[in-house]
C-alpha positions as CSV (number, residue, x, y, z in Angstrom):
1,M,0.0,0.0,0.0
2,N,1.3,3.4,-1.0
3,Y,1.4,6.0,1.8
4,R,0.1,9.4,0.7
5,D,1.3,12.6,2.3
6,Y,-2.1,14.2,2.8
7,K,-0.8,17.2,4.7
8,N,1.3,18.0,1.6
9,E,-1.6,17.1,-0.8
10,F,-3.9,19.6,1.0
11,S,-1.4,22.4,0.8
12,C,-0.9,24.8,-2.1
13,P,1.5,23.2,-4.6
14,K,3.2,26.5,-5.3
15,C,3.7,28.0,-1.9
16,G,2.8,25.3,0.6
17,R,0.1,27.4,2.4
18,Q,-2.6,25.5,4.1
19,D,-5.6,27.6,3.2
20,A,-9.4,27.2,3.0
21,L,-11.3,24.3,1.6
22,Y,-14.6,25.6,0.1
23,L,-16.1,22.5,-1.6
24,M,-16.1,18.9,-0.7
25,K,-18.3,16.4,-2.5
26,A,-18.5,12.7,-3.1
27,D,-17.9,11.4,-6.7
28,G,-17.8,7.6,-6.9
29,N,-15.0,6.4,-4.7
30,D,-13.4,9.8,-4.3
31,F,-14.1,13.2,-2.7
32,I,-13.6,16.1,-5.0
33,I,-11.9,18.8,-3.0
34,K,-11.8,22.5,-4.0
35,Q,-9.4,24.6,-2.1
36,R,-8.3,28.2,-2.4
37,C,-4.9,29.6,-1.7
38,S,-5.1,33.3,-0.7
39,E,-2.0,33.9,-3.0
40,H,-2.4,31.5,-5.9
41,G,-6.2,31.0,-6.2
42,A,-8.3,28.0,-6.5
43,R,-7.5,24.4,-7.3
44,S,-9.3,21.1,-7.4
45,F,-8.1,17.6,-6.5
46,R,-9.4,14.2,-5.6
47,V,-8.8,12.0,-2.5
48,P,-10.1,8.4,-1.9
49,I,-13.1,8.2,0.4
50,M,-11.8,4.9,1.9
51,E,-8.8,6.8,3.3
52,K,-10.7,9.6,4.9
53,N,-9.5,8.7,8.4
54,N,-6.0,9.7,7.2
55,Y,-7.0,13.2,6.4
56,M,-10.1,14.1,8.5
57,D,-8.0,16.3,10.9
58,I,-6.8,18.3,7.8
59,I,-10.4,18.6,6.5
60,Q,-11.5,19.8,9.9
61,D,-8.8,22.5,10.0
62,R,-9.3,23.6,6.3
63,I,-13.1,24.0,6.6
64,F,-12.7,26.6,9.3
65,R,-10.4,29.0,7.4
66,C,-10.9,32.2,5.5
67,Y,-10.2,32.0,1.8
68,K,-9.2,35.5,1.6
69,C,-6.4,35.4,4.1
70,G,-6.2,31.8,5.4
71,E,-6.9,32.8,9.0
72,K,-8.9,30.5,11.3
73,T,-12.6,31.3,11.2
74,T,-15.5,30.8,13.6
75,L,-18.8,29.4,12.6
76,D,-21.4,32.1,11.9
77,H,-24.2,29.8,10.7
78,I,-24.9,26.5,9.0
79,K,-27.8,25.1,7.0
80,F,-28.2,21.7,5.4
81,N,-29.3,21.5,1.7
82,G,-29.5,18.0,0.1
83,P,-26.2,16.2,0.7
84,Y,-24.4,19.4,1.7
85,A,-23.7,21.4,4.9
86,I,-23.6,25.0,3.8
87,I,-21.2,26.8,6.2
88,K,-20.8,30.5,6.7
89,G,-17.7,31.4,8.6
90,M,-16.5,34.6,10.2
91,C,-12.9,35.7,9.8
92,P,-11.4,38.0,12.4
93,N,-10.0,40.1,9.5
94,H,-12.9,40.0,7.0
95,S,-15.9,39.8,9.2
96,N,-19.0,38.3,7.6
97,S,-18.0,38.9,3.9
98,L,-16.9,35.3,3.3
99,P,-18.7,33.2,0.7
100,D,-20.5,30.0,1.8
101,Q,-18.6,26.7,1.9
102,K,-20.3,23.5,0.6
103,I,-19.1,20.4,2.5
104,W,-20.5,16.9,2.3
105,S,-22.9,16.9,5.3
106,L,-21.8,13.5,6.6
107,I,-18.2,14.7,6.8
108,Y,-19.3,17.9,8.6
109,L,-21.4,15.8,11.1
110,E,-18.4,13.5,11.7
111,I,-16.2,16.5,12.4
112,K,-18.7,18.0,14.9
113,E,-19.0,14.6,16.6
114,N,-15.2,14.4,16.9
115,E,-15.0,17.9,18.3
116,E,-17.6,17.1,20.9
117,K,-15.7,13.9,21.9
118,D,-12.4,15.9,22.1
119,E,-14.1,18.6,24.2
120,A,-15.6,16.0,26.6
121,K,-12.2,14.2,26.9
122,S,-10.4,17.5,27.5
123,S,-12.9,18.5,30.2
124,V,-12.5,15.2,32.0
125,E,-8.7,15.3,31.8
126,S,-8.6,18.9,33.2
127,V,-10.9,17.9,36.1
128,L,-8.7,14.9,36.9
129,E,-5.5,17.0,36.6
130,E,-7.0,19.7,38.9
131,S,-8.0,17.0,41.5
132,T,-4.6,15.4,41.3
133,N,-2.9,18.7,41.8
134,E,-5.2,19.6,44.8
135,V,-4.4,16.2,46.5
136,A,-0.7,16.6,45.8
137,S,-0.6,20.2,47.2
138,G,-2.5,19.2,50.3
139,K,-5.7,21.2,49.5
140,I,-7.6,18.0,49.6
141,E,-6.8,15.4,52.3
142,M,-7.4,11.8,51.4
143,P,-8.8,9.8,54.4
144,V,-6.5,7.1,55.7
145,E,-7.9,4.1,57.5
146,D,-5.9,2.2,60.1
147,D,-7.4,-1.1,59.1
148,P,-8.7,-1.3,55.6
149,T,-10.5,-4.6,56.2
150,P,-14.2,-4.0,57.1
151,E,-15.6,-5.4,60.4
152,M,-17.3,-8.7,59.8
153,G,-20.2,-9.1,62.3
154,K,-22.1,-12.3,63.1
155,P,-24.4,-13.4,60.3
156,E,-28.1,-12.6,61.0
157,A,-30.5,-15.5,61.6
158,V,-32.4,-16.5,58.5
159,D,-36.0,-16.9,59.3
160,N,-37.3,-17.6,55.7
161,Y,-36.2,-21.2,55.5
162,K,-38.9,-23.6,54.2
163,E,-39.0,-27.3,54.6
164,P,-39.0,-29.2,51.3
165,G,-42.6,-29.3,50.0
166,E,-43.5,-26.2,52.0
167,V,-44.8,-23.3,49.7
168,D,-44.7,-19.6,50.5
169,E,-47.0,-16.9,49.2
170,I,-44.9,-15.9,46.2
171,Q,-44.7,-19.5,45.1
172,K,-48.5,-19.7,45.2
173,K,-48.9,-16.7,42.9
174,F,-46.5,-17.8,40.1
175,C,-45.7,-21.1,38.3
176,G,-42.3,-22.4,39.5
177,N,-41.6,-23.8,36.0
178,C,-42.6,-21.0,33.6
179,G,-43.4,-18.0,35.8
180,T,-47.0,-17.7,34.6
181,R,-49.2,-15.7,37.1
182,L,-51.6,-18.1,39.0
183,Q,-55.0,-17.3,40.5
184,G,-54.3,-19.5,43.5
185,E,-56.7,-22.4,43.0
186,E,-55.1,-24.2,40.0
187,R,-53.7,-27.7,40.2
188,F,-51.9,-27.3,36.9
189,C,-50.3,-24.2,35.3
190,P,-52.4,-22.7,32.5
191,G,-49.2,-21.7,30.7
192,C,-47.1,-24.9,30.7
193,G,-49.3,-27.6,32.2
194,E,-46.9,-28.3,35.1
195,E,-48.5,-29.6,38.3
196,I,-48.6,-27.0,40.9
């Protein structure tokens, strides 16, 4: 299997800039990618769909970039139209004057799902790190037990023992074989025919 350098493939071939991706659509076994370098203009190329896990982080980075200057953008709004997510970004330099980006909606949704997982993981890691630091600095004291084995008391007397053949109230209400609810007067279970 040939290894493709997707980081290089998603960069401008003339200057190496990593600017905005403005169209991503499926075509057979490939995605058609249209990307715009702020210095050298637009270009189009194809990447195999089957290898998307090798370049999803690049796609995620390139979707949220201004295609006038290449700066990171924030999401202004999004709408879904057919197979596309139509994304409008806001550039810190160019405000709201950016054109829409058309991204295959399943890719956009996968990116958002990955972002949410990353945020949740980061949140958990920061809470764990903060707690560890508080314990290490002595802000939180961990209780120390002299004897970590719990006291074992005497077992309590069991008063629900039944002699063989003796039936309790629960056994009278349900068939012991199949669990069918009984009326209480049956000699045989109406569900399985077992003698009660």
